[in-house]
C-alpha positions in Angstrom: -20.5 13.7 -11.1 -16.5 13.1 -10.7 -16.0 16.7 -12.1 -18.6 18.2 -9.6 -16.8 16.2 -6.9 -13.3 17.2 -7.8 -14.3 20.7 -8.1 -16.0 20.7 -4.4 -13.0 18.8 -3.1 -10.6 21.2 -4.5 -12.5 24.0 -2.5 -13.1 22.1 0.8 -10.1 20.0 1.5 -8.3 21.3 4.5 -4.7 21.7 5.6 -4.7 18.2 7.1 -5.2 16.9 3.6 -1.8 17.7 1.9 -1.2 14.3 0.2 -4.2 14.1 -1.7 -3.9 16.9 -4.4 -6.8 19.2 -5.3 -7.5 16.9 -8.2 -6.5 13.7 -6.5 -10.0 12.2 -6.8 -9.9 10.2 -10.0 -13.6 9.0 -10.0 -16.8 9.3 -8.0 -19.9 7.4 -9.0 -23.1 7.1 -7.1 -26.1 4.8 -7.8 -29.1 4.4 -5.7 -30.0 0.9 -4.1 -33.4 0.5 -2.5 -33.5 4.3 -2.2 -30.1 4.8 -0.4 -26.9 6.0 -2.2 -24.1 3.7 -2.7 -21.0 5.6 -3.9 -17.5 4.6 -5.0 -14.5 7.2 -5.0 -11.1 6.6 -6.1 -8.2 8.8 -5.0 -4.5 9.1 -5.1 -2.1 9.8 -2.3 1.5 10.0 -1.8 0.9 7.8 1.4 0.8 4.1 2.3 -0.8 2.2 5.1 -1.9 4.2 7.9 -1.2 7.6 6.1 -3.3 6.4 3.2 -6.2 5.5 5.4 -6.0 8.9 7.0 -6.2 10.5 3.6 -9.1 8.3 2.8 -11.1 9.4 5.8 -10.5 13.0 4.8 -12.1 12.3 1.2 -15.0 10.5 2.9 -15.6 14.0 5.3 -15.5 15.9 2.1 -17.6 13.6 0.2 -20.2 13.3 2.9 -20.4 17.3 3.3 -20.9 17.4 -0.5 -23.6 14.9 -0.8 -25.3 16.5 2.1 -24.8 20.0 0.7 -25.9 19.5 -2.9 -28.0 16.6 -2.6 -29.3 16.1 0.9 -29.1 12.3 0.8 -27.7 9.5 2.6 -25.8 6.1 1.8 -22.4 4.2 1.7 -19.2 5.4 0.3 -16.5 3.3 -0.6 -13.1 5.0 -1.1 -10.4 3.2 -3.0 -6.7 4.0 -3.5 -5.7 4.0 -7.1 -3.5 1.2 -8.3 -3.6 -2.1 -10.2 -6.0 -3.4 -8.9 -7.5 -0.6 -6.7 -7.4 -1.1 -2.9 -10.4 -0.6 -0.9 -9.3 1.8 2.0 -12.4 2.8 3.7 -16.2 2.1 3.6 -18.3 4.7 5.5 -21.8 5.8 5.9 -22.7 9.5 5.0 
């Protein structure tokens, strides 16, 4: 799943996503809970604070488009910034 999303992200990221590289998503996992998707995406960014949150929203935007286009489903995605421990930056519905 990660490789599929990384490939999609590389093709669909916009010029407003410069701080997350085309291969900046390290992991994408989706599981079904009571019929709805629950996803976790880890990414790396050169930004901190508000900039990292903006980057996370960009990842959510592309992830939501990917899930709708490829799978046609809905769910909740949590985007985490890499690090030890990883930090939750954004949780949103798709």
